[in-house]
Backbone as CSV, one residue per row, in Angstrom:
resi,resn,N_x,N_y,N_z,CA_x,CA_y,CA_z,C_x,C_y,C_z
1,MET,0.110,4.421,-20.669,-1.104,3.556,-20.610,-0.831,2.211,-21.273
2,ASN,-1.011,1.111,-20.578,-0.751,-0.188,-21.162,-2.004,-0.864,-21.034
3,SER,-2.888,-1.035,-22.061,-4.097,-1.846,-21.931,-4.025,-3.205,-21.363
4,ASP,-3.073,-3.834,-21.497,-2.865,-5.003,-20.796,-2.346,-5.111,-19.415
5,CYS,-2.257,-4.014,-18.686,-1.789,-3.878,-17.472,-3.041,-3.688,-16.489
6,VAL,-3.180,-4.401,-15.579,-4.191,-4.202,-14.569,-4.215,-3.313,-13.873
7,LEU,-2.885,-2.520,-13.540,-3.024,-1.313,-12.856,-3.149,-0.071,-13.658
8,CYS,-3.162,-0.118,-15.086,-3.445,0.909,-15.905,-4.879,1.036,-16.218
9,SER,-5.658,-0.293,-16.378,-6.938,-0.281,-16.510,-7.921,-0.355,-15.367
10,ASP,-7.333,-0.536,-14.102,-8.212,-0.678,-12.885,-7.638,-0.043,-11.858
11,SER,-8.295,0.727,-10.755,-7.669,1.334,-9.619,-6.821,0.616,-8.830
12,GLY,-6.909,-0.725,-8.706,-6.209,-1.555,-7.750,-6.782,-1.620,-6.399
13,GLY,-7.842,-0.982,-6.174,-8.424,-1.041,-4.768,-9.286,0.320,-4.540
14,GLU,-9.890,0.557,-3.543,-10.508,1.542,-3.031,-9.618,3.009,-3.051
15,ILE,-9.720,3.974,-4.007,-8.835,5.084,-3.874,-9.080,6.030,-2.744
16,LEU,-8.181,6.248,-2.035,-8.244,7.025,-0.781,-7.472,8.540,-1.066
17,TRP,-6.584,8.554,-2.059,-5.862,9.764,-2.378,-5.300,9.806,-3.721
18,GLN,-5.281,10.800,-4.418,-4.578,10.704,-5.656,-4.243,12.093,-6.166
19,ASP,-3.294,12.182,-7.036,-3.195,13.449,-7.662,-2.843,12.955,-9.287
20,ASP,-2.008,13.889,-9.924,-1.756,13.544,-11.444,-0.790,12.549,-11.492
21,PHE,0.110,12.213,-10.398,1.194,11.359,-10.493,1.006,10.136,-9.913
22,CYS,0.200,9.845,-8.724,-0.045,8.647,-8.086,-1.314,8.526,-7.368
23,ARG,-1.718,7.401,-7.013,-2.760,7.141,-6.214,-2.596,6.255,-5.199
24,VAL,-3.253,6.394,-4.015,-3.274,5.513,-2.820,-4.555,4.739,-2.673
25,VAL,-4.256,3.351,-2.659,-5.566,2.597,-2.639,-5.586,1.791,-1.499
26,LEU,-6.748,1.473,-0.768,-6.875,0.661,0.162,-7.188,-0.684,-0.514
27,ALA,-6.326,-1.662,-0.254,-6.201,-3.035,-0.930,-7.295,-3.880,-0.408
28,ASP,-7.862,-4.641,-1.010,-8.763,-5.660,-0.492,-8.053,-6.918,-0.151
29,GLU,-7.282,-7.062,0.780,-6.352,-8.159,1.167,-7.075,-8.746,2.439
30,ALA,-7.538,-9.940,2.308,-8.313,-10.623,3.503,-7.233,-10.838,4.524
31,GLY,-7.677,-10.510,5.687,-6.770,-10.670,6.935,-5.885,-9.430,7.138
32,TYR,-5.698,-8.470,6.182,-4.666,-7.394,6.232,-5.481,-6.036,6.188
33,PRO,-6.438,-5.679,7.062,-7.277,-4.434,7.139,-6.127,-3.170,7.065
34,GLY,-6.353,-2.310,6.288,-5.329,-1.145,6.249,-3.997,-1.246,5.305
35,PHE,-4.063,-2.288,4.412,-3.241,-2.575,3.530,-3.432,-1.602,2.388
36,CYS,-2.280,-0.844,2.162,-2.412,0.115,1.099,-1.357,-0.183,-0.073
37,ARG,-1.796,0.252,-1.175,-0.826,0.323,-2.374,-0.618,1.792,-2.861
38,VAL,0.556,2.146,-3.139,0.884,3.529,-3.600,1.268,3.156,-4.982
39,ILE,0.406,3.615,-6.049,0.491,3.246,-7.508,0.818,4.623,-8.388
40,LEU,1.902,4.291,-9.121,2.304,5.262,-10.094,1.343,5.220,-11.060
41,LYS,0.850,6.592,-11.499,-0.348,6.517,-12.556,0.344,6.170,-14.109
42,GLN,1.649,6.431,-14.353,2.062,6.337,-15.584,2.671,4.778,-15.490
43,HIS,2.594,4.011,-16.675,2.895,2.674,-16.706,4.622,2.759,-16.833
44,THR,5.168,2.320,-15.772,6.575,2.282,-15.635,6.870,0.995,-14.839
45,ALA,7.766,0.260,-15.304,7.926,-1.199,-14.589,9.083,-0.967,-13.528
46,GLU,10.161,-0.173,-13.670,11.147,-0.154,-12.850,11.336,1.224,-11.986
47,PHE,11.674,1.241,-10.660,11.861,2.421,-10.102,13.190,3.324,-10.588
48,SER,14.021,2.496,-10.967,15.171,3.263,-11.716,14.766,4.078,-13.032
49,ASP,13.730,3.612,-13.625,13.288,4.216,-14.926,12.774,5.783,-14.547
50,LEU,12.501,6.118,-13.253,12.125,7.423,-13.068,13.215,8.373,-13.051
51,ASN,13.064,9.595,-13.100,14.108,10.615,-12.989,14.154,10.863,-11.315
52,THR,15.184,11.408,-11.004,15.365,11.725,-9.503,14.369,12.269,-8.808
53,GLU,13.685,13.531,-9.443,12.555,14.100,-8.920,11.291,13.474,-8.618
54,ASP,11.107,12.506,-9.636,9.834,11.540,-9.559,10.111,10.436,-8.377
55,ARG,11.318,9.838,-8.529,11.798,8.883,-7.334,11.605,9.489,-5.970
56,GLN,11.947,10.863,-5.895,11.654,11.361,-4.620,10.289,11.600,-4.164
57,ARG,9.618,12.062,-5.153,8.336,12.384,-4.845,7.406,11.055,-4.542
58,LEU,7.741,10.167,-5.164,7.078,8.597,-5.137,7.446,8.148,-3.704
59,MET,8.732,8.327,-3.240,9.175,7.767,-1.833,8.594,8.753,-0.770
60,GLN,8.342,10.021,-1.196,7.754,10.862,0.049,6.423,10.497,0.273
61,LEU,5.669,10.074,-0.855,4.328,9.526,-0.648,4.352,8.402,0.024
62,VAL,5.121,7.366,-0.196,5.231,6.121,0.461,5.303,6.377,1.912
63,PHE,6.400,7.268,2.402,6.639,7.490,3.746,5.475,8.262,4.436
64,ALA,4.619,9.120,3.650,3.451,9.737,4.141,2.453,8.732,4.506
65,VAL,2.257,7.721,3.770,1.232,6.624,3.792,1.670,5.759,5.067
66,GLU,3.040,5.426,5.150,3.456,4.732,6.367,3.287,5.472,7.563
67,SER,3.495,6.811,7.604,3.219,7.581,8.878,1.786,7.655,9.200
68,ALA,0.968,7.848,8.315,-0.341,7.768,8.543,-0.893,6.481,9.094
69,MET,-0.417,5.434,8.561,-0.707,4.141,8.983,-0.168,3.966,10.434
70,ARG,0.999,4.294,10.751,1.505,4.128,12.177,0.673,4.898,13.074
71,SER,0.346,6.173,12.894,-0.212,6.964,13.679,-1.861,6.547,14.059
72,THR,-2.598,6.020,12.872,-3.963,5.661,13.224,-4.141,4.208,13.423
73,LEU,-3.314,3.240,12.864,-3.447,1.761,13.144,-2.740,1.261,14.278
74,GLN,-1.507,1.987,14.544,-0.601,1.511,15.650,-0.098,0.106,15.240
75,PRO,0.396,-0.286,14.185,0.824,-1.617,14.003,2.028,-2.003,14.644
76,ASP,2.522,-3.237,14.828,3.698,-3.709,15.481,4.707,-3.265,14.556
77,LYS,4.458,-3.488,13.255,5.588,-3.148,12.240,4.956,-2.739,10.933
78,VAL,5.654,-2.120,10.151,5.010,-1.818,8.644,6.065,-2.457,7.787
79,ASN,5.617,-3.192,6.716,6.217,-3.769,5.619,6.144,-2.814,4.483
80,LEU,7.175,-2.524,3.842,7.224,-1.838,2.586,7.819,-2.812,1.582
81,ALA,7.142,-2.820,0.501,7.696,-3.791,-0.631,7.123,-3.236,-2.027
82,SER,8.055,-3.289,-3.003,7.879,-3.099,-4.492,8.470,-4.176,-5.195
83,LEU,7.672,-5.053,-5.566,7.927,-6.289,-6.261,7.826,-6.242,-7.826
84,GLY,6.487,-6.154,-8.247,6.339,-6.018,-9.623,6.572,-7.292,-10.449
85,ASN,6.699,-8.532,-10.053,6.921,-9.610,-10.582,5.573,-10.166,-11.386
86,MET,4.485,-10.107,-10.706,3.149,-10.503,-11.264,2.454,-9.313,-12.106
87,VAL,2.800,-7.974,-11.605,2.285,-6.880,-12.245,3.386,-5.835,-12.477
88,PRO,3.981,-5.812,-13.583,5.176,-5.125,-13.896,4.818,-3.654,-14.057
89,HIS,4.159,-2.928,-13.104,3.794,-1.423,-13.016,4.174,-0.907,-11.782
90,LEU,4.939,-0.029,-11.747,5.584,0.434,-10.390,4.486,0.913,-9.463
91,HIS,4.598,0.094,-8.237,3.669,0.221,-7.149,4.358,-0.081,-5.879
92,TRP,4.032,0.486,-4.718,4.631,0.007,-3.440,3.178,-0.525,-2.475
93,HIS,3.754,-1.552,-1.827,2.787,-2.017,-1.028,3.279,-1.613,0.465
94,VAL,2.252,-1.015,1.194,2.582,-0.549,2.559,1.344,-1.207,3.400
95,ILE,1.978,-2.230,4.039,1.253,-3.211,4.880,1.424,-3.127,6.446
96,PRO,0.358,-2.893,7.112,0.580,-2.671,8.554,0.657,-4.339,8.961
97,ARG,1.703,-4.623,9.978,1.687,-5.751,10.396,1.514,-5.977,11.992
98,PHE,0.907,-6.859,12.411,0.458,-7.075,13.777,1.058,-8.468,14.213
99,LYS,1.272,-8.515,15.479,2.165,-9.860,15.821,1.094,-10.838,15.886
100,ASP,-0.228,-10.554,15.882,-1.414,-11.601,15.850,-1.972,-11.959,14.409
101,ASP,-1.131,-11.200,13.362,-1.705,-11.632,12.053,-1.160,-13.125,11.620
102,ARG,-1.880,-13.621,10.657,-1.589,-14.982,10.288,-0.129,-15.405,9.724
103,HIS,0.565,-14.312,9.395,1.873,-14.761,8.878,2.967,-14.198,9.733
104,PHE,2.753,-13.346,10.708,3.791,-12.720,11.425,4.595,-13.732,12.032
105,PRO,6.082,-13.599,11.815,6.833,-12.548,11.635,7.178,-12.675,9.929
106,ALA,6.631,-13.546,9.255,6.994,-14.069,7.842,6.365,-12.915,6.975
107,PRO,6.818,-12.725,5.740,6.075,-11.972,4.782,4.698,-12.576,4.680
108,ILE,3.757,-11.491,4.151,2.383,-12.007,4.132,2.176,-12.954,2.955
109,TRP,3.182,-12.952,1.916,3.014,-13.985,0.939,3.564,-15.298,1.143
110,ALA,4.114,-15.478,2.200,4.626,-16.764,2.665,3.503,-17.620,3.124
111,GLU,3.787,-18.891,3.465,2.732,-19.901,4.020,2.255,-19.253,5.428
112,ALA,0.938,-19.327,5.494,0.550,-18.671,7.005,1.268,-19.619,8.210
113,VAL,1.658,-18.821,9.091,1.921,-19.572,10.314,0.846,-19.917,11.350
114,LYS,0.001,-18.874,11.286,-1.329,-19.092,12.109,-2.471,-18.846,11.202
115,PRO,-2.857,-20.027,10.507,-3.806,-19.825,9.504,-5.125,-19.313,9.790
116,ASP,-5.599,-19.563,11.127,-6.974,-19.139,11.683,-7.011,-17.823,12.250
117,ALA,-5.606,-17.144,12.319,-5.628,-15.666,12.882,-6.411,-14.890,12.179
118,GLU,-6.997,-13.755,12.785,-7.700,-12.624,12.168,-7.278,-11.379,12.819
119,THR,-6.623,-10.560,12.169,-6.089,-9.188,12.543,-7.306,-8.204,12.776
120,ARG,-7.611,-7.639,13.905,-8.689,-7.015,14.194,-8.212,-5.530,14.059
121,VAL,-8.836,-4.722,13.297,-8.594,-3.199,13.067,-9.939,-2.650,13.239
122,SER,-10.216,-1.667,14.007,-11.793,-1.172,14.241,-12.099,-0.395,13.084
123,ALA,-13.307,-0.272,12.833,-13.929,0.577,11.969,-13.490,2.091,12.194
124,LYS,-13.241,2.418,13.462,-12.878,3.753,13.817,-11.332,3.871,13.305
125,GLN,-10.557,3.097,13.472,-9.277,3.162,12.903,-9.147,3.232,11.504
126,LEU,-9.753,2.495,10.794,-9.930,2.473,9.331,-10.392,3.992,8.730
127,LEU,-11.289,4.464,9.400,-11.814,5.860,9.055,-10.705,6.925,9.419
128,ALA,-9.898,6.700,10.523,-8.819,7.598,10.818,-7.882,7.553,9.774
129,LEU,-7.470,6.241,9.234,-6.538,6.101,8.077,-7.108,6.928,6.971
130,ARG,-8.286,6.577,6.531,-8.848,7.325,5.414,-8.714,8.809,5.514
131,ILE,-9.054,9.271,6.633,-9.010,10.743,6.845,-7.544,11.222,6.783
132,ALA,-6.596,10.512,7.505,-5.232,10.708,7.402,-4.696,10.944,6.000
133,LEU,-5.110,9.833,5.103,-4.564,9.673,3.937,-5.071,10.949,3.068
134,GLN,-6.415,11.266,3.218,-6.878,12.160,2.454,-6.342,13.628,2.612
135,ALA,-5.622,13.769,3.779,-4.984,15.015,4.236,-3.574,15.102,3.611
136,ILE,-3.073,14.081,3.004,-1.590,14.282,2.509,-1.632,15.374,1.410
137,GLN,-0.499,16.270,1.595,-0.290,17.520,0.693,-0.114,16.952,-0.722
138,ARG,-0.908,17.655,-1.610,-0.680,17.286,-3.040,0.481,18.129,-3.707
């Protein structure tokens, strides 16, 4: 635990699933409904700092989140990213991408190509995603 780290001191979003190792949160990212983060609970900066078992466990969870997202939201693409430049606490971004989103096909952190575009994900789809994520095996 690092008291200066925002992901140690805050959930990072609405918690949809967690165990003693990780949590999956729904991020509050305007224009990107369904954007999730998979956040390691222990304060670790780099993926290579984990032992083999923990790396595999984390990636299995990232894949499970991606699968749940694909089956419920049916995005055109899913982006996976682990950057940590701003927050050096190991976490993965799992981002549903749609051809009509404001940045597609560029990364969501790039300048918007369609600044006024709004991606529509229904409340029913978001509920299905929440349910699918809560069903992930612990």
